[in-house]
N, C-alpha and C positions, 0 to 999 in steps of 0.2 A: 656707600658703606652700610653695613647691616647693624642696626641698633638692637642690642639685647636688653631685655627688661629683667632686672633682678626681682625675684619674688620676695617681698619683705616678710620676715617672721611675724606671725600674728601676735599682737599684744594680749594681755589678759582679757578675757571676755567680760563684758559688763554684767553686773548682777541682774538677775531677773526681778522685775517689778510689776506691780499691777498697772495696767493701762488706764489712762484717764479718759479713754474713749467712752467707757461705760458711764452711766448716770447715777452711780451709787457711791455713797461714802462708805468708809470702813464700818463693818457691822451690818451692812445691807440697807442702811437708811438711804432712801431715794433723795436726790437733789431736786429742789423745786426751782425749775428754770423759768425765767421770764424772757427777757430779750436775749439775743446771742451774747451781748456784752455781759449780762448777768450770769449766764451759764459759764462763760469763760472765766469770769471773776471767781466763781465758786470753784472751778477747776484749779485756778491759780492758788487759791487758799488751800485746797486739798493737797496740792503739790508742795507748797512752800511755807505754809503756816500763816501767821497773821500779818498785820500791817507794819510790824516792827521791821521786817525785811525792807519794805518800801522806804520807811523813814531812814533807816541806816544807809541804804544805797543812795538816797538823795543827799544826805549829809556828806557821805564820802565823796561822791562825784563833785559836789559843789566845792568842798574844802580843797580837793586836789588842785583844781584849776586856779584857785585863788591863793594858794600857798606859794610865795615867791622863793621858798627854800628848795623847791624841787630843782629848778634850773634845767639845764640840758640833760636829757636822758642818755645815760651811758651804760648800757647793759654790761653786766660783769661776766656773763656767760659767753662762750664762743658761738660763732655763727653756725647755724645748722642749715645746710642746704636742703631745699625742698625735695631733692631727689635722693636724700640720704636713705639707705635701705632700712633704717630702724623705723621709718614712718609706717604706721599700720593702716589697715583698712578693714577693721572688724565691725564697721557699721556700713555695710554696703547699701547702695541705692538701687532698688529694682524699679526702674522707671515704668510707670503705668500700672503698678500693682494696685489692687482695689483696697486692700487693708493698709492703712498708713504704717502699721507696725512692720508689715512686710516691705512696704516701699522704702521706709527708712528716711530719716531727716537728712537734709543737705547741710553738711558741716563745713563751712568755708571760713570759720573764725580762726584767728591765730592763737586764741587763748586755749583752744582744745586741739593743739597741734598734733597730738598723738593719735587723735581720732578723725582727723580731716579726711573727707572723702570727696573733695572738690578741688579743682584747679583754679586758683585765683582766690578772691575774697569778696566780701559784701560791699555794698554801697557804690558799685560801679566805679566811675572815674573819681568819685569823691573819696575813695580809699586813700588816694595820694595825700589829701588834706589831713586825713587821720594820722598819717605817718609824721606830718609836720607837727601836729598837735602833741603827739607823743614825744617826738624829738625835742620840742621846745619846753617840755615839762608841764604842759597845760592839760594833759590827759593821762590818767593812769594806764599804763600799757596792758594791765590785766583787768581793765574795766569790763564788766558785764552789765547789759541793760536790765533794768527793772521793768518787766512787761505787765505789771499789775495795772488794770484799768485801760489797757491799750487795745482790747478786743474790738472787732467791728461792731458798729451799732445796728447793722442789718445782716441778715444771713445770706451768704453766697455758698450754697451747699454743693457737695460733690454731684457731678452728673456723668453720664456715660463717657463723655469725651476725656474726662480725667483718667480713665482706665484704659484708654486706647493710646499706646505709646507713640502712635503716628500722628495723633490729632494735636497734641500740645508738646512741643519740643524746645521752646525758647523761654519758658517760664515755669516756675514750680507752682502747680495748682493748689498745693497745700500751704503756700507761703503765708497766708493770712490766718491759718488755723494752728499755729505752732504750739500754743499751750494745750489746746484740745487734742491734737493729733500726736504730739511728741512730748507730752508732759512727763512721761516716764523717763525719757532721755534727759530732760531738763533736771529732773529730780536726781538722776544719777551723776549730775555734775557737768554734763556736756553743754557747751555754749552754742545752742541752736538759736538762730535769729530769724525773725520774719523777713520775707522778701516782698511782701505785699502789705500795704497799710490801707485800711478802709475807714472812711469817716463821712460825716454829713456836713454840708456847708451851704452858703449862698454864693452865687456868682453874680456879677453885675457888669453889664456892658452897655455903653451909651446907645448902641445901635438898636438894642431891644426897646429902649424908651422911644426911639424914633419909629420903630415898628408899631408900637402902641399908638403913637400920635397919628400915624397914617392909616390906622385901622386894620393892620395885618394881624395884630395880636391884641388880646384883651386881658387885663389882669383878672385873676380869680381869687386872689388873697390866700391861696393854698400852695400853688406851684409858682405862679408868676405874680409878683407884688406890684402895686401901683408905681413904685420907684424904679421898676425895671429889674429888681433882684429876683433871682430864680433859685428855688430850693433844689439841691442836687445831692446825690450820693456819689462820692468819688473814691477811686482806688488808685494808689500809686504802686507801680509794679517794677521791680528790678528784674532784669533778664537773668535767667538761669538756663544755660544751654545744655541739653542732652546731646553730646557730640555725635553719636551715631544717628540720632534723629535729624539733627541739623544737616549733616552730610547727605542724608537720604533726600531731604527737601530740595537740595541743589543738584541731585544726581551726580554726586562726586563721592570718592572714597573717604572714609574717616581718616585714613593715613594722610591723604592729600590735605584735608581740612586742618588736621593737627600741625602738619609741617608748615603750611602757609601762615597759620595763626602765629606759630612760633617765630618764623622768620620776619613776617611783616610787622610784628610788634618789637622788633629788635631783640628777640630772645627773652622777652619778659617772663614767660612761663615755661621753663625747661621741662616740667612734668608732661607737657603736651607730647614730648618726644619720648621721655623715659618712663612714664607711668601709664602704660596702656590699660592698666587695671582700674584707673580712675576715668570715668566717662562723663562726668558732670563738671561744668565750668561756668561760674558767673563772670561774663566778659566785662572788661573795663569800658563800658559804653553807657550812654544815657538810656534811661528807662522809658516808661510810657505811663500815661495817666488816663483812666477811664472816668468819664462823667455820665451819670445815669439820671435821666429825667423821667420821673414817675416811679412806680413800685418796681424794685429790682426783680421780684419774683415773676413779673410779666415777661421778662426776657426768656424764660423757660416755657412760656405758654404760647403755643403756635396759634391760638385763637385770637391773640392780641396783636394789634398793628405795631410793627417795630420799625423805627427809622434809625439809620446809622450813618454817621460821617466818620471816616478814618482820615485823620489829618496829620501831616508831617510838619514838624516844627519849622517856622520861619520867623525868627526873632524880629527882623526888621519890619515885617508887615504885621504879624500877630500882636506885637507889643507896641511898636512905635509908628505903625500906620504907613510905612513906605508904600508908594503907589506903583512900583515897578512890577508888582506881581498881584495875583488875585487871592493870596493866602488868607488874609484876615477877612475880606468880604465873603469868601467861600466858607470859612470857619463860622462866621456870624450867621450866614444863611443856613448852615447845618444846624446850629443851635436853635435858630428860629423854627426850623422844621421839626426838631426834636420837641420843643416846647409845645408846638401846635398838636403834635401827635399825642403827647402825654395828656394835654387838656381834653382831647377827644376820647380818652379812655385807653390809650396805648402806652408805649414806652419808647424813649429815645436814648441813643447812646452816641457820645463823642469819644473816640479813642485817639489820644494825642501822643504821637511818637516824637521822641527827641532825635530827629534825623535832619539836623540843620543843613540847608543847602543840598538837598538830596543825598544826605550822608557824606557829602564832600567837605563840609565845614564852611564856616562863614568867611574865612580868609579867601578860600578858593572862590566862593560865590561872588565876593566883591571884585576879585580879579576878573572873573568872567563878565560881570557887569561892565567894567571898563572896556574889555575887549569887544563886547557887543556894540557898545556905543561908538567906539572909535574905528570900527572896521569900515572898509570902503563900501559905500552904499548905505551906511548907517545900520541901525538895529532892525533886523528883519527876520521873519519866521523861518525862512528856508535855511538859515545858518545858525539858528538858535542852539540846537544841540551840538552842532559842529564846533562852535566856539567853546562850549563847555568841555568837549573832548580834547581840544587843543591845549587847554590849561590843566585839566585834571587827569587826562588819560582815559577817561570813561565818561559816558553821558550821565549816568545815574547809578548810585550805589545803594539805593534804598532797598532794592531786592525784596519785593513784597511777599515772598514765599513764607516768611515767618509771621507776617502781620495777622493772619486769622486766629492765631493762638488765643489772644485775649477774648475774642468772640466765642470761641469754644469753651474757654474757662467760665464764661457767663452762662453758658447753656443755650446760646442762640442757634437755632436750626433754620430760621427763616427771616429774611430781611424784606420787608414790604417796600421800603424806600431807601435806596442807597444814594446818599447825597454826594455823588462823585461821577465824573465822566471818564475817569482813568481806567483804561483797559487793564493795566497792570494790577490795580486793586481789585477790579471786578473778577478777573481771571483767577487771582489768588483765592478770593473768597469762595467763588463757586467751585473752584477746583478742590477746595477742602471739604466740600459736601454741604455747604450752606446755600440755600436757595435765595436768589435775588429776584424779586418780582418787578421792580421798577428802578430806573436810574434817574436821578434828579439833577439837572444842570443848574448852574448859577444863572440867575436872570441877567440879561444884558445890561440893565440899568445899574447893576451892582458892580460891574467891571470898571476899574479905573482906566482912564484914557491911555495911560502909559503901559498898561498890562495887556493890551490886545495882542501884542507880539507873542507873549507867552501862550495865550489861548489859541491863537492861530497856529503856532508851532506844534502844539499837541495834536492838531488836526491835519498838519501838513503831511503829504505823502512822503514816506521815506524812500530815497533812491540811493542805490549803491554805485 
């Protein structure tokens, strides 16, 4: 059957406003910027006024959740389907545009339904919990976040990859600069929300203390402390897919991508089929977190040594120390290499993807564990991937084609040390235009005894 898309009538245009991208206040007075957070704070004040807004929002949000009189939320309006023709699109997204005003904000919020230009909504899979909070009367359905003082403490500025629509297709590179880049839209009343949060913190892992005890690392009281804690800059990233770009990465048609996303999610987003005019979608999947060791600006400087580990989530090993795989040992080894590089004047990066069990999920992973252990002949390398395919229907669904986007967002053009022996990761990174000078394997003495099957399987010749 042929699906026809109805062209929705355009809603009234937004009024023209002065962009907050410039660094001047009304009357031509220049803003005195200090840190990126200071600059964003002044832009926020410029857009929204003084701290009264912040205080009012805090009181309102707190009071709503504690008021027992709200009870179950029962909207009095009729349900409006997301494919209803009155939905407009007068805030288009021009993916890869250099000027954020031309690019336009990604509007995936339900409070600005009239101006939505994305399929789906924010917060990935956590959006389902938001629906429970609203239904149970714990959250105002019309709540809008107060973004005052939420700006990044460090600058991650635009770089040429942001303006190449083929380089970044699975995240919004402007996602951490909402107030700066789209302040005029916020002031017009649109509910534009960040899809990237950047902050500074300390991380602490017992293995780093062990590395210091064995002399592999030494504390410097700046990056690495005597107690094993490490100073990092970290960025949490929600996925935002540019559907034409994602389809091109996998060498498939956009129509095929849309149809299969619609069908394989049980019809969750009908706009995938009915709204071909909308080509941006925050998918309901886990995001990624970037940990930077050393000055973030070094990532854009090819004269600095850059060490990178791209790591896919493994809750059992990364958090609880399960010894059936090498995930936590490889993660810790990557962190150790990043710390060492930063101490030597370079910069290190860990990109942590929420792709549990090779994106097959933890239930499937545990079923595969059982099948591997109980098969005739026991757990062995030559049947490692076969047992996964028998249970899941596929050996691996991580599909690293989208993985390099975060590296391009950071401005990385060269990786001196890639702490990974995965050909899938290496090919995806180099295929995207980033040079890799050396690949670093995990030392044998860090591999748990029960994990050698996994290591050997990845080196086992594939036979058909």
